[in-house]
mmCIF file of the N, C-alpha and C atoms, coordinates in Angstrom:
data_MODEL
# 
_entry.id   MODEL 
# 
loop_
_atom_site.group_PDB 
_atom_site.id 
_atom_site.type_symbol 
_atom_site.label_atom_id 
_atom_site.label_alt_id 
_atom_site.label_comp_id 
_atom_site.label_asym_id 
_atom_site.label_entity_id 
_atom_site.label_seq_id 
_atom_site.pdbx_PDB_ins_code 
_atom_site.Cartn_x 
_atom_site.Cartn_y 
_atom_site.Cartn_z 
_atom_site.occupancy 
_atom_site.B_iso_or_equiv 
_atom_site.pdbx_formal_charge 
_atom_site.auth_seq_id 
_atom_site.auth_comp_id 
_atom_site.auth_asym_id 
_atom_site.auth_atom_id 
_atom_site.pdbx_PDB_model_num 
ATOM 1   N N  . MET A 1 1  ? 122.222 90.394 132.618 1.00 0.00 ? 1  MET A N  1 
ATOM 2   C CA . MET A 1 1  ? 121.452 90.019 131.467 1.00 0.00 ? 1  MET A CA 1 
ATOM 3   C C  . MET A 1 1  ? 121.891 90.828 130.237 1.00 0.00 ? 1  MET A C  1 
ATOM 4   N N  . LYS A 1 2  ? 122.137 92.118 130.469 1.00 0.00 ? 2  LYS A N  1 
ATOM 5   C CA . LYS A 1 2  ? 122.537 92.965 129.341 1.00 0.00 ? 2  LYS A CA 1 
ATOM 6   C C  . LYS A 1 2  ? 123.853 92.499 128.731 1.00 0.00 ? 2  LYS A C  1 
ATOM 7   N N  . ARG A 1 3  ? 124.791 92.073 129.558 1.00 0.00 ? 3  ARG A N  1 
ATOM 8   C CA . ARG A 1 3  ? 126.073 91.583 129.028 1.00 0.00 ? 3  ARG A CA 1 
ATOM 9   C C  . ARG A 1 3  ? 125.893 90.293 128.240 1.00 0.00 ? 3  ARG A C  1 
ATOM 10  N N  . ILE A 1 4  ? 124.993 89.443 128.670 1.00 0.00 ? 4  ILE A N  1 
ATOM 11  C CA . ILE A 1 4  ? 124.722 88.217 127.916 1.00 0.00 ? 4  ILE A CA 1 
ATOM 12  C C  . ILE A 1 4  ? 124.142 88.582 126.551 1.00 0.00 ? 4  ILE A C  1 
ATOM 13  N N  . ILE A 1 5  ? 123.188 89.507 126.524 1.00 0.00 ? 5  ILE A N  1 
ATOM 14  C CA . ILE A 1 5  ? 122.586 89.947 125.264 1.00 0.00 ? 5  ILE A CA 1 
ATOM 15  C C  . ILE A 1 5  ? 123.642 90.588 124.366 1.00 0.00 ? 5  ILE A C  1 
ATOM 16  N N  . GLU A 1 6  ? 124.543 91.406 124.960 1.00 0.00 ? 6  GLU A N  1 
ATOM 17  C CA . GLU A 1 6  ? 125.594 92.078 124.189 1.00 0.00 ? 6  GLU A CA 1 
ATOM 18  C C  . GLU A 1 6  ? 126.661 91.115 123.696 1.00 0.00 ? 6  GLU A C  1 
ATOM 19  N N  . GLY A 1 7  ? 126.756 89.929 124.300 1.00 0.00 ? 7  GLY A N  1 
ATOM 20  C CA . GLY A 1 7  ? 127.757 88.957 123.904 1.00 0.00 ? 7  GLY A CA 1 
ATOM 21  C C  . GLY A 1 7  ? 129.086 89.113 124.639 1.00 0.00 ? 7  GLY A C  1 
ATOM 22  N N  . THR A 1 8  ? 129.137 89.948 125.667 1.00 0.00 ? 8  THR A N  1 
ATOM 23  C CA . THR A 1 8  ? 130.368 90.118 126.432 1.00 0.00 ? 8  THR A CA 1 
ATOM 24  C C  . THR A 1 8  ? 130.445 89.174 127.632 1.00 0.00 ? 8  THR A C  1 
ATOM 25  N N  . GLN A 1 9  ? 129.371 88.453 127.876 1.00 0.00 ? 9  GLN A N  1 
ATOM 26  C CA . GLN A 1 9  ? 129.324 87.449 128.941 1.00 0.00 ? 9  GLN A CA 1 
ATOM 27  C C  . GLN A 1 9  ? 128.575 86.250 128.392 1.00 0.00 ? 9  GLN A C  1 
ATOM 28  N N  . THR A 1 10 ? 129.107 85.065 128.617 1.00 0.00 ? 10 THR A N  1 
ATOM 29  C CA . THR A 1 10 ? 128.511 83.848 128.057 1.00 0.00 ? 10 THR A CA 1 
ATOM 30  C C  . THR A 1 10 ? 127.267 83.403 128.806 1.00 0.00 ? 10 THR A C  1 
ATOM 31  N N  . MET A 1 11 ? 127.322 83.437 130.132 1.00 0.00 ? 11 MET A N  1 
ATOM 32  C CA . MET A 1 11 ? 126.202 82.931 130.927 1.00 0.00 ? 11 MET A CA 1 
ATOM 33  C C  . MET A 1 11 ? 126.259 83.507 132.332 1.00 0.00 ? 11 MET A C  1 
ATOM 34  N N  . THR A 1 12 ? 125.179 83.291 133.073 1.00 0.00 ? 12 THR A N  1 
ATOM 35  C CA . THR A 1 12 ? 125.142 83.590 134.497 1.00 0.00 ? 12 THR A CA 1 
ATOM 36  C C  . THR A 1 12 ? 124.359 82.489 135.192 1.00 0.00 ? 12 THR A C  1 
ATOM 37  N N  . VAL A 1 13 ? 124.564 82.348 136.468 1.00 0.00 ? 13 VAL A N  1 
ATOM 38  C CA . VAL A 1 13 ? 123.844 81.341 137.246 1.00 0.00 ? 13 VAL A CA 1 
ATOM 39  C C  . VAL A 1 13 ? 122.644 82.016 137.898 1.00 0.00 ? 13 VAL A C  1 
ATOM 40  N N  . TYR A 1 14 ? 121.488 81.402 137.747 1.00 0.00 ? 14 TYR A N  1 
ATOM 41  C CA . TYR A 1 14 ? 120.231 81.970 138.234 1.00 0.00 ? 14 TYR A CA 1 
ATOM 42  C C  . TYR A 1 14 ? 119.531 80.955 139.112 1.00 0.00 ? 14 TYR A C  1 
ATOM 43  N N  . LYS A 1 15 ? 119.086 81.412 140.261 1.00 0.00 ? 15 LYS A N  1 
ATOM 44  C CA . LYS A 1 15 ? 118.255 80.590 141.133 1.00 0.00 ? 15 LYS A CA 1 
ATOM 45  C C  . LYS A 1 15 ? 116.945 81.345 141.306 1.00 0.00 ? 15 LYS A C  1 
ATOM 46  N N  . PRO A 1 16 ? 115.868 80.843 140.718 1.00 0.00 ? 16 PRO A N  1 
ATOM 47  C CA . PRO A 1 16 ? 114.583 81.527 140.830 1.00 0.00 ? 16 PRO A CA 1 
ATOM 48  C C  . PRO A 1 16 ? 114.179 81.740 142.287 1.00 0.00 ? 16 PRO A C  1 
ATOM 49  N N  . ILE A 1 17 ? 113.620 82.887 142.573 1.00 0.00 ? 17 ILE A N  1 
ATOM 50  C CA . ILE A 1 17 ? 113.269 83.267 143.939 1.00 0.00 ? 17 ILE A CA 1 
ATOM 51  C C  . ILE A 1 17 ? 112.205 82.350 144.544 1.00 0.00 ? 17 ILE A C  1 
ATOM 52  N N  . GLN A 1 18 ? 111.201 81.958 143.770 1.00 0.00 ? 18 GLN A N  1 
ATOM 53  C CA . GLN A 1 18 ? 110.116 81.146 144.330 1.00 0.00 ? 18 GLN A CA 1 
ATOM 54  C C  . GLN A 1 18 ? 110.604 79.810 144.902 1.00 0.00 ? 18 GLN A C  1 
ATOM 55  N N  . PRO A 1 19 ? 111.408 79.023 144.179 1.00 0.00 ? 19 PRO A N  1 
ATOM 56  C CA . PRO A 1 19 ? 111.894 77.774 144.781 1.00 0.00 ? 19 PRO A CA 1 
ATOM 57  C C  . PRO A 1 19 ? 112.789 78.007 145.995 1.00 0.00 ? 19 PRO A C  1 
ATOM 58  N N  . LEU A 1 20 ? 113.606 79.076 145.975 1.00 0.00 ? 20 LEU A N  1 
ATOM 59  C CA . LEU A 1 20 ? 114.434 79.386 147.142 1.00 0.00 ? 20 LEU A CA 1 
ATOM 60  C C  . LEU A 1 20 ? 113.574 79.720 148.350 1.00 0.00 ? 20 LEU A C  1 
ATOM 61  N N  . ALA A 1 21 ? 112.558 80.559 148.127 1.00 0.00 ? 21 ALA A N  1 
ATOM 62  C CA . ALA A 1 21 ? 111.670 80.954 149.225 1.00 0.00 ? 21 ALA A CA 1 
ATOM 63  C C  . ALA A 1 21 ? 110.897 79.755 149.760 1.00 0.00 ? 21 ALA A C  1 
ATOM 64  N N  . LYS A 1 22 ? 110.432 78.896 148.853 1.00 0.00 ? 22 LYS A N  1 
ATOM 65  C CA . LYS A 1 22 ? 109.678 77.715 149.281 1.00 0.00 ? 22 LYS A CA 1 
ATOM 66  C C  . LYS A 1 22 ? 110.556 76.796 150.135 1.00 0.00 ? 22 LYS A C  1 
ATOM 67  N N  . LYS A 1 23 ? 111.790 76.578 149.687 1.00 0.00 ? 23 LYS A N  1 
ATOM 68  C CA . LYS A 1 23 ? 112.692 75.708 150.441 1.00 0.00 ? 23 LYS A CA 1 
ATOM 69  C C  . LYS A 1 23 ? 113.033 76.330 151.795 1.00 0.00 ? 23 LYS A C  1 
ATOM 70  N N  . ALA A 1 24 ? 113.257 77.643 151.832 1.00 0.00 ? 24 ALA A N  1 
ATOM 71  C CA . ALA A 1 24 ? 113.548 78.326 153.099 1.00 0.00 ? 24 ALA A CA 1 
ATOM 72  C C  . ALA A 1 24 ? 112.369 78.202 154.056 1.00 0.00 ? 24 ALA A C  1 
ATOM 73  N N  . MET A 1 25 ? 111.154 78.314 153.521 1.00 0.00 ? 25 MET A N  1 
ATOM 74  C CA . MET A 1 25 ? 109.958 78.180 154.349 1.00 0.00 ? 25 MET A CA 1 
ATOM 75  C C  . MET A 1 25 ? 109.854 76.760 154.916 1.00 0.00 ? 25 MET A C  1 
ATOM 76  N N  . GLU A 1 26 ? 110.098 75.766 154.083 1.00 0.00 ? 26 GLU A N  1 
ATOM 77  C CA . GLU A 1 26 ? 110.029 74.379 154.534 1.00 0.00 ? 26 GLU A CA 1 
ATOM 78  C C  . GLU A 1 26 ? 111.030 74.123 155.666 1.00 0.00 ? 26 GLU A C  1 
ATOM 79  N N  . VAL A 1 27 ? 112.251 74.623 155.502 1.00 0.00 ? 27 VAL A N  1 
ATOM 80  C CA . VAL A 1 27 ? 113.284 74.434 156.524 1.00 0.00 ? 27 VAL A CA 1 
ATOM 81  C C  . VAL A 1 27 ? 112.911 75.177 157.806 1.00 0.00 ? 27 VAL A C  1 
ATOM 82  N N  . ALA A 1 28 ? 112.396 76.395 157.667 1.00 0.00 ? 28 ALA A N  1 
ATOM 83  C CA . ALA A 1 28 ? 111.998 77.174 158.846 1.00 0.00 ? 28 ALA A CA 1 
ATOM 84  C C  . ALA A 1 28 ? 110.894 76.467 159.623 1.00 0.00 ? 28 ALA A C  1 
ATOM 85  N N  . ILE A 1 29 ? 109.944 75.886 158.914 1.00 0.00 ? 29 ILE A N  1 
ATOM 86  C CA . ILE A 1 29 ? 108.855 75.156 159.582 1.00 0.00 ? 29 ILE A CA 1 
ATOM 87  C C  . ILE A 1 29 ? 109.406 73.927 160.297 1.00 0.00 ? 29 ILE A C  1 
ATOM 88  N N  . GLN A 1 30 ? 110.310 73.192 159.638 1.00 0.00 ? 30 GLN A N  1 
ATOM 89  C CA . GLN A 1 30 ? 110.919 72.027 160.273 1.00 0.00 ? 30 GLN A CA 1 
ATOM 90  C C  . GLN A 1 30 ? 111.659 72.436 161.547 1.00 0.00 ? 30 GLN A C  1 
ATOM 91  N N  . MET A 1 31 ? 112.392 73.549 161.473 1.00 0.00 ? 31 MET A N  1 
ATOM 92  C CA . MET A 1 31 ? 113.136 74.012 162.645 1.00 0.00 ? 31 MET A CA 1 
ATOM 93  C C  . MET A 1 31 ? 112.194 74.473 163.756 1.00 0.00 ? 31 MET A C  1 
ATOM 94  N N  . ALA A 1 32 ? 111.122 75.171 163.393 1.00 0.00 ? 32 ALA A N  1 
ATOM 95  C CA . ALA A 1 32 ? 110.164 75.647 164.397 1.00 0.00 ? 32 ALA A CA 1 
ATOM 96  C C  . ALA A 1 32 ? 109.494 74.480 165.113 1.00 0.00 ? 32 ALA A C  1 
ATOM 97  N N  . LYS A 1 33 ? 109.279 73.391 164.391 1.00 0.00 ? 33 LYS A N  1 
ATOM 98  C CA . LYS A 1 33 ? 108.674 72.204 164.980 1.00 0.00 ? 33 LYS A CA 1 
ATOM 99  C C  . LYS A 1 33 ? 109.707 71.312 165.661 1.00 0.00 ? 33 LYS A C  1 
ATOM 100 N N  . LYS A 1 34 ? 110.965 71.778 165.671 1.00 0.00 ? 34 LYS A N  1 
ATOM 101 C CA . LYS A 1 34 ? 112.080 71.024 166.249 1.00 0.00 ? 34 LYS A CA 1 
ATOM 102 C C  . LYS A 1 34 ? 112.252 69.665 165.580 1.00 0.00 ? 34 LYS A C  1 
ATOM 103 N N  . GLU A 1 35 ? 111.913 69.635 164.279 1.00 0.00 ? 35 GLU A N  1 
ATOM 104 C CA . GLU A 1 35 ? 112.107 68.431 163.488 1.00 0.00 ? 35 GLU A CA 1 
ATOM 105 C C  . GLU A 1 35 ? 113.523 68.432 162.917 1.00 0.00 ? 35 GLU A C  1 
ATOM 106 N N  . THR A 1 36 ? 113.957 67.276 162.494 1.00 0.00 ? 36 THR A N  1 
ATOM 107 C CA . THR A 1 36 ? 115.248 67.182 161.819 1.00 0.00 ? 36 THR A CA 1 
ATOM 108 C C  . THR A 1 36 ? 115.115 67.772 160.426 1.00 0.00 ? 36 THR A C  1 
ATOM 109 N N  . VAL A 1 37 ? 115.987 68.721 160.119 1.00 0.00 ? 37 VAL A N  1 
ATOM 110 C CA . VAL A 1 37 ? 115.965 69.332 158.786 1.00 0.00 ? 37 VAL A CA 1 
ATOM 111 C C  . VAL A 1 37 ? 116.621 68.372 157.810 1.00 0.00 ? 37 VAL A C  1 
ATOM 112 N N  . LYS A 1 38 ? 115.923 68.107 156.717 1.00 0.00 ? 38 LYS A N  1 
ATOM 113 C CA . LYS A 1 38 ? 116.434 67.204 155.690 1.00 0.00 ? 38 LYS A CA 1 
ATOM 114 C C  . LYS A 1 38 ? 117.397 67.990 154.800 1.00 0.00 ? 38 LYS A C  1 
ATOM 115 N N  . THR A 1 39 ? 118.683 67.606 154.825 1.00 0.00 ? 39 THR A N  1 
ATOM 116 C CA . THR A 1 39 ? 119.691 68.304 154.041 1.00 0.00 ? 39 THR A CA 1 
ATOM 117 C C  . THR A 1 39 ? 120.154 67.445 152.876 1.00 0.00 ? 39 THR A C  1 
ATOM 118 N N  . ASP A 1 40 ? 120.762 68.107 151.878 1.00 0.00 ? 40 ASP A N  1 
ATOM 119 C CA . ASP A 1 40 ? 121.242 67.422 150.678 1.00 0.00 ? 40 ASP A CA 1 
ATOM 120 C C  . ASP A 1 40 ? 122.720 67.062 150.754 1.00 0.00 ? 40 ASP A C  1 
ATOM 121 N N  . SER A 1 41 ? 123.481 67.908 151.437 1.00 0.00 ? 41 SER A N  1 
ATOM 122 C CA . SER A 1 41 ? 124.922 67.721 151.464 1.00 0.00 ? 41 SER A CA 1 
ATOM 123 C C  . SER A 1 41 ? 125.510 68.503 152.628 1.00 0.00 ? 41 SER A C  1 
ATOM 124 N N  . VAL A 1 42 ? 126.822 68.615 152.628 1.00 0.00 ? 42 VAL A N  1 
ATOM 125 C CA . VAL A 1 42 ? 127.538 69.365 153.654 1.00 0.00 ? 42 VAL A CA 1 
ATOM 126 C C  . VAL A 1 42 ? 128.470 70.337 152.945 1.00 0.00 ? 42 VAL A C  1 
ATOM 127 N N  . THR A 1 43 ? 128.537 71.579 153.448 1.00 0.00 ? 43 THR A N  1 
ATOM 128 C CA . THR A 1 43 ? 129.441 72.587 152.912 1.00 0.00 ? 43 THR A CA 1 
ATOM 129 C C  . THR A 1 43 ? 130.373 73.027 154.025 1.00 0.00 ? 43 THR A C  1 
ATOM 130 N N  . ASN A 1 44 ? 131.667 73.032 153.766 1.00 0.00 ? 44 ASN A N  1 
ATOM 131 C CA . ASN A 1 44 ? 132.611 73.489 154.774 1.00 0.00 ? 44 ASN A CA 1 
ATOM 132 C C  . ASN A 1 44 ? 132.773 74.993 154.640 1.00 0.00 ? 44 ASN A C  1 
ATOM 133 N N  . ASN A 1 45 ? 132.564 75.717 155.729 1.00 0.00 ? 45 ASN A N  1 
ATOM 134 C CA . ASN A 1 45 ? 132.648 77.178 155.716 1.00 0.00 ? 45 ASN A CA 1 
ATOM 135 C C  . ASN A 1 45 ? 134.016 77.689 156.157 1.00 0.00 ? 45 ASN A C  1 
ATOM 136 N N  . GLY A 1 46 ? 134.996 76.817 156.180 1.00 0.00 ? 46 GLY A N  1 
ATOM 137 C CA . GLY A 1 46 ? 136.332 77.189 156.611 1.00 0.00 ? 46 GLY A CA 1 
ATOM 138 C C  . GLY A 1 46 ? 136.614 76.791 158.047 1.00 0.00 ? 46 GLY A C  1 
ATOM 139 N N  . LYS A 1 47 ? 135.557 76.561 158.803 1.00 0.00 ? 47 LYS A N  1 
ATOM 140 C CA . LYS A 1 47 ? 135.714 76.148 160.204 1.00 0.00 ? 47 LYS A CA 1 
ATOM 141 C C  . LYS A 1 47 ? 134.942 74.873 160.510 1.00 0.00 ? 47 LYS A C  1 
ATOM 142 N N  . ASN A 1 48 ? 133.757 74.759 159.938 1.00 0.00 ? 48 ASN A N  1 
ATOM 143 C CA . ASN A 1 48 ? 132.872 73.635 160.246 1.00 0.00 ? 48 ASN A CA 1 
ATOM 144 C C  . ASN A 1 48 ? 132.230 73.095 158.984 1.00 0.00 ? 48 ASN A C  1 
ATOM 145 N N  . ASP A 1 49 ? 131.831 71.834 159.058 1.00 0.00 ? 49 ASP A N  1 
ATOM 146 C CA . ASP A 1 49 ? 130.974 71.269 158.018 1.00 0.00 ? 49 ASP A CA 1 
ATOM 147 C C  . ASP A 1 49 ? 129.539 71.650 158.354 1.00 0.00 ? 49 ASP A C  1 
ATOM 148 N N  . VAL A 1 50 ? 128.891 72.334 157.437 1.00 0.00 ? 50 VAL A N  1 
ATOM 149 C CA . VAL A 1 50 ? 127.542 72.845 157.670 1.00 0.00 ? 50 VAL A CA 1 
ATOM 150 C C  . VAL A 1 50 ? 126.555 72.047 156.822 1.00 0.00 ? 50 VAL A C  1 
ATOM 151 N N  . PRO A 1 51 ? 125.540 71.429 157.443 1.00 0.00 ? 51 PRO A N  1 
ATOM 152 C CA . PRO A 1 51 ? 124.509 70.747 156.649 1.00 0.00 ? 51 PRO A CA 1 
ATOM 153 C C  . PRO A 1 51 ? 123.878 71.758 155.684 1.00 0.00 ? 51 PRO A C  1 
ATOM 154 N N  . THR A 1 52 ? 123.683 71.332 154.448 1.00 0.00 ? 52 THR A N  1 
ATOM 155 C CA . THR A 1 52 ? 123.270 72.253 153.393 1.00 0.00 ? 52 THR A CA 1 
ATOM 156 C C  . THR A 1 52 ? 122.063 71.732 152.636 1.00 0.00 ? 52 THR A C  1 
ATOM 157 N N  . VAL A 1 53 ? 121.155 72.643 152.319 1.00 0.00 ? 53 VAL A N  1 
ATOM 158 C CA . VAL A 1 53 ? 120.011 72.341 151.456 1.00 0.00 ? 53 VAL A CA 1 
ATOM 159 C C  . VAL A 1 53 ? 120.264 73.059 150.139 1.00 0.00 ? 53 VAL A C  1 
ATOM 160 N N  . LEU A 1 54 ? 120.347 72.313 149.067 1.00 0.00 ? 54 LEU A N  1 
ATOM 161 C CA . LEU A 1 54 ? 120.661 72.889 147.753 1.00 0.00 ? 54 LEU A CA 1 
ATOM 162 C C  . LEU A 1 54 ? 119.409 73.090 146.915 1.00 0.00 ? 54 LEU A C  1 
ATOM 163 N N  . VAL A 1 55 ? 119.417 74.156 146.134 1.00 0.00 ? 55 VAL A N  1 
ATOM 164 C CA . VAL A 1 55 ? 118.363 74.422 145.154 1.00 0.00 ? 55 VAL A CA 1 
ATOM 165 C C  . VAL A 1 55 ? 119.041 74.460 143.791 1.00 0.00 ? 55 VAL A C  1 
ATOM 166 N N  . GLU A 1 56 ? 118.508 73.735 142.852 1.00 0.00 ? 56 GLU A N  1 
ATOM 167 C CA . GLU A 1 56 ? 119.113 73.596 141.525 1.00 0.00 ? 56 GLU A CA 1 
ATOM 168 C C  . GLU A 1 56 ? 119.211 74.940 140.803 1.00 0.00 ? 56 GLU A C  1 
ATOM 169 N N  . PRO A 1 57 ? 120.432 75.357 140.412 1.00 0.00 ? 57 PRO A N  1 
ATOM 170 C CA . PRO A 1 57 ? 120.577 76.599 139.652 1.00 0.00 ? 57 PRO A CA 1 
ATOM 171 C C  . PRO A 1 57 ? 120.281 76.376 138.172 1.00 0.00 ? 57 PRO A C  1 
ATOM 172 N N  . ILE A 1 58 ? 120.028 77.464 137.464 1.00 0.00 ? 58 ILE A N  1 
ATOM 173 C CA . ILE A 1 58 ? 119.791 77.419 136.020 1.00 0.00 ? 58 ILE A CA 1 
ATOM 174 C C  . ILE A 1 58 ? 120.858 78.274 135.356 1.00 0.00 ? 58 ILE A C  1 
ATOM 175 N N  . ALA A 1 59 ? 121.548 77.722 134.370 1.00 0.00 ? 59 ALA A N  1 
ATOM 176 C CA . ALA A 1 59 ? 122.521 78.495 133.601 1.00 0.00 ? 59 ALA A CA 1 
ATOM 177 C C  . ALA A 1 59 ? 121.745 79.333 132.583 1.00 0.00 ? 59 ALA A C  1 
ATOM 178 N N  . ILE A 1 60 ? 121.860 80.656 132.671 1.00 0.00 ? 60 ILE A N  1 
ATOM 179 C CA . ILE A 1 60 ? 121.160 81.553 131.748 1.00 0.00 ? 60 ILE A CA 1 
ATOM 180 C C  . ILE A 1 60 ? 122.110 81.930 130.620 1.00 0.00 ? 60 ILE A C  1 
ATOM 181 N N  . THR A 1 61 ? 121.660 81.705 129.384 1.00 0.00 ? 61 THR A N  1 
ATOM 182 C CA . THR A 1 61 ? 122.412 82.056 128.186 1.00 0.00 ? 61 THR A CA 1 
ATOM 183 C C  . THR A 1 61 ? 121.487 82.819 127.239 1.00 0.00 ? 61 THR A C  1 
ATOM 184 N N  . LYS A 1 62 ? 122.032 83.233 126.106 1.00 0.00 ? 62 LYS A N  1 
ATOM 185 C CA . LYS A 1 62 ? 121.192 83.887 125.095 1.00 0.00 ? 62 LYS A CA 1 
ATOM 186 C C  . LYS A 1 62 ? 120.040 82.975 124.666 1.00 0.00 ? 62 LYS A C  1 
ATOM 187 N N  . ASP A 1 63 ? 120.285 81.661 124.686 1.00 0.00 ? 63 ASP A N  1 
ATOM 188 C CA . ASP A 1 63 ? 119.291 80.701 124.204 1.00 0.00 ? 63 ASP A CA 1 
ATOM 189 C C  . ASP A 1 63 ? 118.077 80.555 125.115 1.00 0.00 ? 63 ASP A C  1 
ATOM 190 N N  . ASN A 1 64 ? 118.228 80.805 126.421 1.00 0.00 ? 64 ASN A N  1 
ATOM 191 C CA . ASN A 1 64 ? 117.091 80.591 127.324 1.00 0.00 ? 64 ASN A CA 1 
ATOM 192 C C  . ASN A 1 64 ? 116.703 81.822 128.142 1.00 0.00 ? 64 ASN A C  1 
ATOM 193 N N  . ILE A 1 65 ? 117.298 82.968 127.854 1.00 0.00 ? 65 ILE A N  1 
ATOM 194 C CA . ILE A 1 65 ? 117.034 84.169 128.647 1.00 0.00 ? 65 ILE A CA 1 
ATOM 195 C C  . ILE A 1 65 ? 115.559 84.573 128.587 1.00 0.00 ? 65 ILE A C  1 
ATOM 196 N N  . ASP A 1 66 ? 114.935 84.466 127.424 1.00 0.00 ? 66 ASP A N  1 
ATOM 197 C CA . ASP A 1 66 ? 113.518 84.832 127.310 1.00 0.00 ? 66 ASP A CA 1 
ATOM 198 C C  . ASP A 1 66 ? 112.646 83.903 128.149 1.00 0.00 ? 66 ASP A C  1 
ATOM 199 N N  . LYS A 1 67 ? 112.881 82.605 128.024 1.00 0.00 ? 67 LYS A N  1 
ATOM 200 C CA . LYS A 1 67 ? 112.050 81.632 128.739 1.00 0.00 ? 67 LYS A CA 1 
ATOM 201 C C  . LYS A 1 67 ? 112.242 81.721 130.253 1.00 0.00 ? 67 LYS A C  1 
ATOM 202 N N  . GLU A 1 68 ? 113.481 81.733 130.697 1.00 0.00 ? 68 GLU A N  1 
ATOM 203 C CA . GLU A 1 68 ? 113.753 81.645 132.140 1.00 0.00 ? 68 GLU A CA 1 
ATOM 204 C C  . GLU A 1 68 ? 113.620 82.979 132.869 1.00 0.00 ? 68 GLU A C  1 
ATOM 205 N N  . ILE A 1 69 ? 113.967 84.063 132.227 1.00 0.00 ? 69 ILE A N  1 
ATOM 206 C CA . ILE A 1 69 ? 113.996 85.356 132.906 1.00 0.00 ? 69 ILE A CA 1 
ATOM 207 C C  . ILE A 1 69 ? 112.757 86.197 132.606 1.00 0.00 ? 69 ILE A C  1 
ATOM 208 N N  . ILE A 1 70 ? 112.404 86.316 131.341 1.00 0.00 ? 70 ILE A N  1 
ATOM 209 C CA . ILE A 1 70 ? 111.273 87.179 130.965 1.00 0.00 ? 70 ILE A CA 1 
ATOM 210 C C  . ILE A 1 70 ? 109.933 86.484 131.203 1.00 0.00 ? 70 ILE A C  1 
ATOM 211 N N  . GLU A 1 71 ? 109.782 85.256 130.716 1.00 0.00 ? 71 GLU A N  1 
ATOM 212 C CA . GLU A 1 71 ? 108.500 84.550 130.882 1.00 0.00 ? 71 GLU A CA 1 
ATOM 213 C C  . GLU A 1 71 ? 108.195 84.255 132.355 1.00 0.00 ? 71 GLU A C  1 
ATOM 214 N N  . SER A 1 72 ? 109.226 84.121 133.167 1.00 0.00 ? 72 SER A N  1 
ATOM 215 C CA . SER A 1 72 ? 109.004 83.873 134.601 1.00 0.00 ? 72 SER A CA 1 
ATOM 216 C C  . SER A 1 72 ? 108.608 85.149 135.333 1.00 0.00 ? 72 SER A C  1 
ATOM 217 N N  . GLY A 1 73 ? 108.810 86.304 134.690 1.00 0.00 ? 73 GLY A N  1 
ATOM 218 C CA . GLY A 1 73 ? 108.449 87.570 135.305 1.00 0.00 ? 73 GLY A CA 1 
ATOM 219 C C  . GLY A 1 73 ? 109.549 88.179 136.161 1.00 0.00 ? 73 GLY A C  1 
ATOM 220 N N  . PHE A 1 74 ? 110.741 87.576 136.161 1.00 0.00 ? 74 PHE A N  1 
ATOM 221 C CA . PHE A 1 74 ? 111.833 88.119 136.974 1.00 0.00 ? 74 PHE A CA 1 
ATOM 222 C C  . PHE A 1 74 ? 112.241 89.497 136.460 1.00 0.00 ? 74 PHE A C  1 
ATOM 223 N N  . TYR A 1 75 ? 112.393 89.621 135.145 1.00 0.00 ? 75 TYR A N  1 
ATOM 224 C CA . TYR A 1 75 ? 112.627 90.908 134.487 1.00 0.00 ? 75 TYR A CA 1 
ATOM 225 C C  . TYR A 1 75 ? 111.677 91.012 133.304 1.00 0.00 ? 75 TYR A C  1 
ATOM 226 N N  . THR A 1 76 ? 111.366 92.238 132.906 1.00 0.00 ? 76 THR A N  1 
ATOM 227 C CA . THR A 1 76 ? 110.552 92.452 131.708 1.00 0.00 ? 76 THR A CA 1 
ATOM 228 C C  . THR A 1 76 ? 111.457 92.437 130.476 1.00 0.00 ? 76 THR A C  1 
ATOM 229 N N  . LYS A 1 77 ? 110.841 92.305 129.317 1.00 0.00 ? 77 LYS A N  1 
ATOM 230 C CA . LYS A 1 77 ? 111.602 92.335 128.066 1.00 0.00 ? 77 LYS A CA 1 
ATOM 231 C C  . LYS A 1 77 ? 112.334 93.670 127.940 1.00 0.00 ? 77 LYS A C  1 
ATOM 232 N N  . GLU A 1 78 ? 111.671 94.743 128.361 1.00 0.00 ? 78 GLU A N  1 
ATOM 233 C CA . GLU A 1 78 ? 112.287 96.067 128.288 1.00 0.00 ? 78 GLU A CA 1 
ATOM 234 C C  . GLU A 1 78 ? 113.510 96.166 129.198 1.00 0.00 ? 78 GLU A C  1 
ATOM 235 N N  . GLN A 1 79 ? 113.420 95.562 130.377 1.00 0.00 ? 79 GLN A N  1 
ATOM 236 C CA . GLN A 1 79 ? 114.555 95.582 131.300 1.00 0.00 ? 79 GLN A CA 1 
ATOM 237 C C  . GLN A 1 79 ? 115.744 94.810 130.754 1.00 0.00 ? 79 GLN A C  1 
ATOM 238 N N  . VAL A 1 80 ? 115.466 93.703 130.091 1.00 0.00 ? 80 VAL A N  1 
ATOM 239 C CA . VAL A 1 80 ? 116.553 92.866 129.560 1.00 0.00 ? 80 VAL A CA 1 
ATOM 240 C C  . VAL A 1 80 ? 117.145 93.459 128.289 1.00 0.00 ? 80 VAL A C  1 
ATOM 241 N N  . TYR A 1 81 ? 116.262 93.834 127.357 1.00 0.00 ? 81 TYR A N  1 
ATOM 242 C CA . TYR A 1 81 ? 116.730 94.280 126.039 1.00 0.00 ? 81 TYR A CA 1 
ATOM 243 C C  . TYR A 1 81 ? 116.828 95.791 125.908 1.00 0.00 ? 81 TYR A C  1 
ATOM 244 N N  . GLY A 1 82 ? 116.309 96.530 126.885 1.00 0.00 ? 82 GLY A N  1 
ATOM 245 C CA . GLY A 1 82 ? 116.386 97.976 126.845 1.00 0.00 ? 82 GLY A CA 1 
ATOM 246 C C  . GLY A 1 82 ? 115.511 98.626 125.796 1.00 0.00 ? 82 GLY A C  1 
ATOM 247 N N  . LYS A 1 83 ? 114.424 97.964 125.436 1.00 0.00 ? 83 LYS A N  1 
ATOM 248 C CA . LYS A 1 83 ? 113.531 98.518 124.397 1.00 0.00 ? 83 LYS A CA 1 
ATOM 249 C C  . LYS A 1 83 ? 112.266 99.034 125.024 1.00 0.00 ? 83 LYS A C  1 
# 
């Protein structure tokens, strides 16, 4: 975040923890119930095609850092801006 604010980095990819945790919980429950896990795509790990559940990432830039990072509570304004 500091590099984005300083202008030495254009953006970073962010996946909010809550949607990731929610999706992981849903998949774990499906697996515990021996249900078929609903996947979005397949990712090859170099050996096998692995069924994959994707969570939409957010591109963080100077324009949305306050809304996506600070307002969500992931980091405080002081942590991001050092004030």
